[in-house]
N, C-alpha and C positions, 0 to 999 in steps of 0.2 A: 710585589710589589711592585707595580707596573709605573715605571718613572718615564718620565718623557721628556727630560735631559737627555742633551745628544748623546747619543752614542751608550746611554744605558738602559734603556728599555730593552722588553726582552721579545723577541720574535711571535713568541705564541698570540701577545696581545697589542704589540710591535703600534697597530693599526685599529685598536679599537676606538671607537669616540672622543674625542679627546675627553670629556666627561669621567666615562671607565679609567682613561690612562691616567690621571691625573695622581699627583703622590700625594695619599693619606693624611700624612702629618703635617701640624704645625699650621699656614692659612688655607691650605687645601680640605682640612677635615671636614667643615661643613658642605662644602658642593661635594665630596665625597659623599657624605651621608647621603645627601640629598639623590644621588644617584642610584643609589642603597636604595631609595624608598622607590624612584622610577621603575626600576627593576621589578620589585614587589609586584607593584600595582600591574606593570605590563603583563607579570606573570599570574596575578589573582583572574584580571580581567579576560586575558586569553584563555587558561582554565576554564571559566563560567563558561566562556562561548565554546569550549570545547564539547562538551555533555551536549548540546543538540546536535552538534556537527557529528560526532559518534554516531548519534542517535537516528541521524537522515542518513547516513554511510550505506552503501546498498550491501557490503562486505559483513560490516556488523547486524545489519536485519536478518542476513541468510545465515550468519552464525550462530544468533540469538532464537532463530527459526521463528522471526515475525511475521515473513514473509511482506501480504499486501497488507497485514494491519494497518502500519501506521505510514501508508504510501498515501499524497494526495496529490494534485495539480501543480506543477512548480516546485515542488519538493526539491530536485536538482538545482533549481536554480536560488533556493534559499543558500541550500548546503554551499554553493559556490559563494556566496554573497556573504556567508558568516565566515568561511575561510578565506576570502580577499581581507577581510579585517583582522582576524589572526596574524596573516601571510605579512600586511603591511605594517601592523598595529605591533604585534609583537616580536616580528621580525625586524622590525627598525634599526635596533642595534647592530645587527647583523649583517645586516646590506649595506649599511651604512660604515660601518667597519669593513666592509668588500671594497668599497669603491676607494678609502682611502691606503688599502691595502695594494690596489692595485694600481694609485696614483704613485704612490713614493715606490713602485716595484718589487715589491717583499709582499708576496704571497703567503698567508700564513692562514689563523684557525679561520679568521671570520669568511677568509676565503671559502674555504669550506663547507662553511655550514650555511653560507648565503649558495654558492651553487647547488647543494645537497636538497634548499627548501625551496628554491626559483625552481630546480629541474621540475620537481615534483609538482608545485604549483602548477607551473605552465602546464604540463603535461596533462594533468587532472582536469585542469580547464577546458583545455581542446575536447577532451573526452564528453565532457559537458556539451559541449556545443556542436558534437556530432561524429566526433572522430573514435574510430573503434578503439577498445582498451578498455582498461581498469583506471578507477579513480584510486589519489591517493592522499585525499584531504584530510581523511582523520589520521595517516603517518608522519602527513604534512603538521599538523597541529599538536601533536604531541610531542612532535621533533620539538618545535618552537616551544613549549612549554616545559619541557625538559631541560631545553640549553639556559631558558630564562633562570628557571628552579637553580638551575648550576651556577649560573655568573652570581645568582643573589648569596648564594653561600658563599661562593669565592670572595666576593668583595666583604662581604660579612666579617668572613677571617681574614682577608688583609686589614681591614679598618681596626680588629681585635690586634693584631700584631704591631699597628701603628698606633694605639692610644697610647703608648706611653710619652709621647710629646705630646698629646693634648692633656694627659695627667700633672705634666710639667708645668704647663703654663699656668694651672690650674691653682700652682701652689701659692702663685701670688697673691697677697690681699688687694682688697680695692682701694683702700687707703691709710695712710700713716698719721700717727700724732705727733705733729711737729711741733717745737720747741719754737716759739717766735721771739723776734729779739729784745721784748718787753718782758721775756720770762713765761706769757701764758702759752696755754697749749690748745692748738689748730688742728681740727682734723681735715686732711688735706689729700686730691687725689692723688698716686703715688705717679703720675707726669709733671706732677708741679715739686717735686723732689729733687735737690742739685746737691750735687758734691759740697761736702761740709756744711750740710743742714743739720740741726741735732734732733733725733727723736726719742720718743720713749715707746717702749712695747711691755706691755702689759703681759700679766701671767696667762697662758693660755694662747698668746695672740703669735700669727704667724711674722714672721719678721718681714720686714718689706723691700729692705734693698740693703747688701750687701756695708759692713762700718766696722769700725771699732769701738767697742765697750769703753767708755770714762766712766761709766756710776754704776754698781750692781752688781750683784751675782746672780748667777742661775744654771740650769741645766738646759740644754736644746737639742732636740731633735732630727736628727739632719740625715735620716736613714732615708728621705726620698731622693736624696741628693748623692750621698755617698754612699749609702747601701748598710751603714751603721746603726743593727738596731738600740746599741747602748747610747742612752742621752750622753752629750758630753759637759762636762762641766766648764763654765764660764766666769771669768770674773775680770775685773777691771783691767783692760789691756790685751784683752782676747778680740778675738777676730768672730764676728757671724755672717752667716750667708744667708742673703733674701732667698725665701721661701722655705725654709727650715721653722719648726715651731718651737716657740721659746716655752719653759717650762715655770717653775712656781715662783720664780724671782722676779722683780722689775727692773728694764737695763734702760739704761741712758746711752744711745749709740752718736756717734757720729758718721755721719755716710760718706764712703770711699767711692763706692763706684755705685750706675745706676742705668738704667735698659739696658742696650748692647752691649756695655761693656761688664755688665752683672756676671757673676759664675754660674745664675740660671739661663740666661739667654746664650753665654758660650754654650753651655752642654747641650741647649737646643737646636743648637747651629751645630753642633758637633754631630750629634743624632743626627740631623736630617741630612748633611753631609755625608755621611759614613751610610745611609740608607741610599742614595742617589748616586753613590762614587761605583766606579765600575768593578765589577767582579770578573774575576778571573774563569772564574766555573760559569759564570753567566754566559761569555762568550762560545762556551760550550753548548750551553743550553740551546741558545741562537743557532748556533749551525746546525743542531741538530732538528730543532723546529723547524727551519726551512727546509730541509732533507726530507722530512715526514711531510710536510706539507705537499713536496714533488714527488713523493712515492704515495701519498693519499690519492692526488690527483689521478698518477699513474695507474693505477692500483683500479678505482673508478673504472677509469677509459677501457683499462685490459678485463678487468668483471664484466662489464656492458657488452664488448668485442665477442669474448669467449659464450658468455650465454646465449648470445644473440644469434652467432652465426656457428659458433661449435657444436655448442648442445641444443640448436634450433628451439628454444623456448623462446616464448610470445616478449615484447618488448618492455612491456608491463612488468613481468617479472626478471628480466635482464635490468632493469630499471630500479627497481627495488634492490637487487644486490649492491649495484654500482651504489648507489644512494647509503644502504648501510655501512659499506666501506670506508666512503670518505666522511662520514659521521663517528665513525668507530674510532678511525686515525684520527681525529681533529687533535692537534697538540696544546690541548687545553690543559692540562695536569704538566706539561714539560713546560708550558710556558710558565706555570707558576711554583717551579720545583725550585727553584735557585730563590726567585726574588720574596718569596716567602720566609724562609728562612734566612734569608738577610735582615726581613724585618727585625722577625723575633729575637733574632742574636743582638744583632744593636741595640735594640730597646730592652733585652736581657741585661747586655752588660751594663748598659747606662743607668738601670734601676740599681745595679751594685756597685756604682763608681769609679765602672772600667770604660772610659771612652773611647771609641774607635774613630780613628781619623783617616786613616789610609786603609780603607777597605784591600786593598793587592796585598798592601804588608799583614794584614790580619790574616788573610789567607795563608800567605806564606809561613806566617808564625807555627804552623801545626808542622813543619817541616826542619824546624831550627833544629842542629845537633849539638852546638851551646853557647850558654847565655852567661854574660859579663856582667857583673853587678862592679857597678862605684860602691865603694867600702864605707865613705862616710855620711850618713843621712839616708842610704840605703840598705845595706846590711845593718848597721849600728844607728843607734841613733842621734850620734852628732854631738856629744853633750858627754863631760866628763862623769862619773858614778865611781862608786863602790863597789869591784869587785873580789876584794878578797881583805879580811882581818887576823890579823897575827898577834896573840899571844904569847908574850915573854918571860911573863911569870905568872905567881898563881894570885896577884893581890884583888883581881877583878878579872869580868868575863868579857865577852866580844863586845855585847849591846853595853856594858858599862866604858869600854874601851872608845867607842865610835861617840858613845854621847858627852864622852868629855871635852875628847876631839870636836865636835860640832858645836858646841858651846862657846868655846874659843874661836873656833874658825866663823860663826855668825856675825862677828863683826868684820869680817872681810869681805872685801870685793872679787876675790880674785876666784876664777871659776872653780879650780882645783876645792876651792873652801863651798863655794855655792853643793860641789858634789857630794860632799862631807855633810852637811847641814840639810841635804835632801834624803839621803839616805837614812839620817838617824831618825827624823820626824820632830823629834822633841829636846830641849836641852834644858842646863840647869842655870841659873841666872850667873853673870862674870862680871870680877870688879877688876879694876886696876888693867884695861886692854891696854894692850900695845903692840905694834909690830917691829919684828927682829928682820931689820931690812933684807932682803933678799933671800932669807933664811925661815921664813914662817912668822907666828905668833904666838903669844902668852898671856897669859891672865890666871886672876884668880877665882875658881871654883870649889863651891864649898869647903873654902877655907885653905885648899892645897893650889899650889902653883901647878899650872900646868903649861906643856909646852908643845906645841904642833910643829915640826921643822923638819925640813929638807935632809937628804942625806949629808950634803955639804955641812950645816951645821956640826952631824957627828964628827965629821972629819975635821974640823976647825977642832972641838973640843976635845979628837982623840976618844970619842967613845966607838969600841969596834960592837959590830955586832957577826956572829958566826952561827948563822941561820940557814938551813938550806932552803928553806920555802921561802925565804924572801931574797934569795940569790936567783931560784927561779922566776919570781914575781919579775924582778930585774929582767932578763935573759928574755922574759914576753916582751918588752918595753915597756913595760907600766910604770907608770906612775909611783913612787913609793915617797910616803910620809909619817914620820915616825912620833909616838906620844911619848913625852917626860912628865912625870906626874913626882911632885918633890925631889927633883934632880935624878930620877931612877927611872930608865928605859923600860917602859911597862907595854908596848906593844908597836905594830905596823897596820899600815890602811894602804892598801894599794888601790889605784883609780885607775880606768881606760874608759876609751870611748864604750860607752855601755851598750854589749848587743843585742838587738832583736829578739823579743823571746821566741818571735814565727821565723826567724832567718833559719837557725838549725830544721825545724820542720820542713820550710820552703826547700832548701837544698836538698834534704832528702827525698820529697816529692819529686823533685827535677830529676834526681838522679833514677828514681823509679819510672821515670817517663823515659828514660835512656838518653838522658841531655845532660853534654857535661856541664859542670859548674866553674866558674871561674871570676874572679876580683883583682880590680883595677883598685889600686890606692897611692897616694903621694909621700904616705907614713914607712918607715922603716921597715928594715926586712924584720927585726925581731914581732914588732906588732901585727904585719902581714900574717907573717905565720901564726902566731896564737890566734888572730880570729880566722884563719883557713883550720885548724884544724880543730878548736872549737867548733865547727858547724860545718864542716866535713867537705870543705871544697876541693875539687881536684884539682886546682891550679892555681897561682895569685901572681900579681906582679908587682912589685914594691919600688916606692920610692920614684913612682910614675907623678909627673908634671902635667898639670892641665891640657899644655898643645900638644903632650905627645900618645894621650887615650885615643887618638882616633886610628893613629899610625899602629899601637897595639891591636885595635878591632881589626885593622887589613891584617896583619903580621896572621890574625887566627884564622881570618879568610883564608887565606894563601895556603892554609893548611888542607883546603877543600873542605871546611864546615860551614854548615849556615848559621847564621850567628845574629841573636838579640844582644843589643846592649842595654842596661837597666841603670839610670842614673836620676837624678836629680831634678833636672833639663834646665839648670842653668850654666853652670862650668862643663858638664859633658856635652851641651850640644854638639861640637864636630864629631863625638864618640857616636853619637844616638845618630848624627846623619849618615855616618861611614856604614854604619851594622846594615844586614838586611831587615831587620827589624828593630826599630828603637821605642826603648818605652821607659816614659817618663814617671818616675813613681814620687807621690807625694806632694803631687803639684800644688795641693791644696785648693784656695780658690785662683791662683793664678793657671787659671785651664789654658789659656792659648799658648800653648809651647809648641812654636813654629815648628823644631826639627824633629820631634817625637811621632811617630806613628801611632803608638796607641799611650793613652795620658789617664795615670794610674792617681785616682784623688787624694788616698789616704796612702801614709808611709808604712804601708806592710808588704811584705815581700810573697806574704801568699797571694796576694791579688795579684803577682804576676804568674803565678802557677796556673790562677783561675784565666785568665784571658788565655793562656797557650792551649789549657786544659778546653778550655772552650773553642778556640779556632780548632784544635780537632774535632768536636763535637760538632759543629756547624760545619765541615767538611763530610762529616760519615752522613749527615742527615740529607744533604746536599747530594749526596751521590747514590743514597738511600732513594731517594724522591727522584732520580735521573734514569736509574736503574728500574722504579717502577713504572713513570711514566714513559718510557721506551719500549722496554720491556714486554708488557702486558701485549705489545702491539703484535709481538712475534706469534703470539695466540688469537689475539682479536681479529687481524686481517684475513689470514684464512677460514676463521668463522664465520663472518661477515660475508666474504666471498660464496658462501656455500660450500665451503670443502665436505660438510659434514650433510651435504643435502642426502645423500642416499640411504643415511640413517636417519632422516625425520627430523635432522633439526636444522633449523633455519632460523635468521634473526632478521626480526624485521626494523626497520628502522630509526622506530622508539625506542627498539630493547636496544641497541646499538649504542642512542642516549643513554640509555641507563647505565649501560658499563661504561660510555664515556665518561658521564661525570663521576659516577661513582670514583673511578681513577682518580679524578680531579679531589675530591672530598677526602682522600685518603692521604693524597700530596699534600692537604692543607692540613689533616689532623696530624699527618707526621710531624711537617713543622713546626705545628704547637706544643709538640710535646719535647722539643729542646729543650734542657735545661743545664744551668750552670752546673760544672762538676762539682761534688762534695769535695771540702778540703781534709778530708781524714789523715 
């Protein structure tokens, strides 16, 4: 991806004419598309002119045995004229790029191509007008054709890699159904929507802006924004994201964010910034491309000297070898090696709800030795839920115990009550509900007096419980409530901050990648130990206050470990900033988490595994491309210089261009094979 932002563009195309160097995402997309069309047009016109040029070339006529059959007066001047058109029209992007590179004192690929075609053109033109020698017009025009074709293919690949941004932009509908002050509904353009406006979203429509649902229930497809393929249930009080697709129900929404503040706009900006941000691997590619250019020009000059003065070949032969060396050594593939992978990986991540803010940190992520998780809201759901049900008599089963407790607790506002009700799902009718101050609640359910009480109530009433399982629950730091029916203790229900079902799998996968897994929490040691043992952590730190988290991260770094910190991005900000890689998880619609390097839209620890896996896969692709783009020159340069001449193997400039273009296509195709690692 050729970024013209200072310090980010690559050497290979650094000074391509501006139209080729523009970023292909967002506002530059149509301009880039225009340039793809321009290269396509130049290629086809040049190719059309190449046919008569080849036919008029003396070498081709001799090779085909045509002799004098198609010679006519002035044929060489026509050959010169047609070749001149191809040189200036087809070669224009390369000639312009050459002047840009020289002006900026950074010779690169454009310099090599321009020197090669200009040398061939000037020498061949001199031969037409009397100089003794051999014409290179057919080699010149076929070289231009192949270079144009290579650039056309490359630019199409770059556009394909950046198309995710265009697709994101297309997600927004053109207008919205706004509820006017008089209660009527009017269709208005998105630009007229303001915060606190009320809109109606009909079934199957795209949601025009971020907002809160004030009426209606539906399911919403947020796949293009979060990567979550399963529709998300929405009801009154829920939030919707602009660009997602409403399902079967009608929703009334009050708008909370529009324009640049919206979730979608922030994602687009993050993706664009990430694709333009500095890549450390790109620095290596830039330095290599510069040296490759110097090597190519030096090898070209040396080849010319050796064949001309040491091997006593004529100038035409020596020049052909030199031109072939410069063409085949073009750092074209090298210039594309890293940017295309950057573009593909960033778009791939964004399409799966993994937003890269800091490119350098993302590349560092492949080397992390340890990952630290904040507990609440990251490894756990951040809300009370039922973890255990203990039956103390034979009068009822676990489901009945929970249902009786939930029936009473349904009338309570306490978070513990909400956890019990949520676990049960259904309740019996209750009569005579009353709270037992500080100790629980009671009511009549199915004619039975049911109490849901704390351990304190049991102590107060001198009710003893001798059960090893319940003692174990207390030792794990869980909250335990007891259910008494008709004054007989029937059982106990334990609650805790629910561990996310994905957490254990994520930890297993991290450990399989050789990464130590740790946890920070403000909870007591018993709770921390229980969570740690449940999901298989290597280490945990309990009773850590928010302002102490960053010092804990520093402490782990001082062990010599490269550390990633994963938190919810709110009270974890200092720790996220301290870590080598800061990952904000579950950012939801608030994507602009300034301290995080990577933002994971969903509250899923497996996404942290995915982003680290993608960082490793991205680096592998970059290295594969760099190795191919530089390594093939070790074979190509000697071959182009004529090292195997005595065996009858000799490459023409056009064949050299084919090899060079082939290496570019291989690099482009390899980048497109980058995939998000499977979470198995």
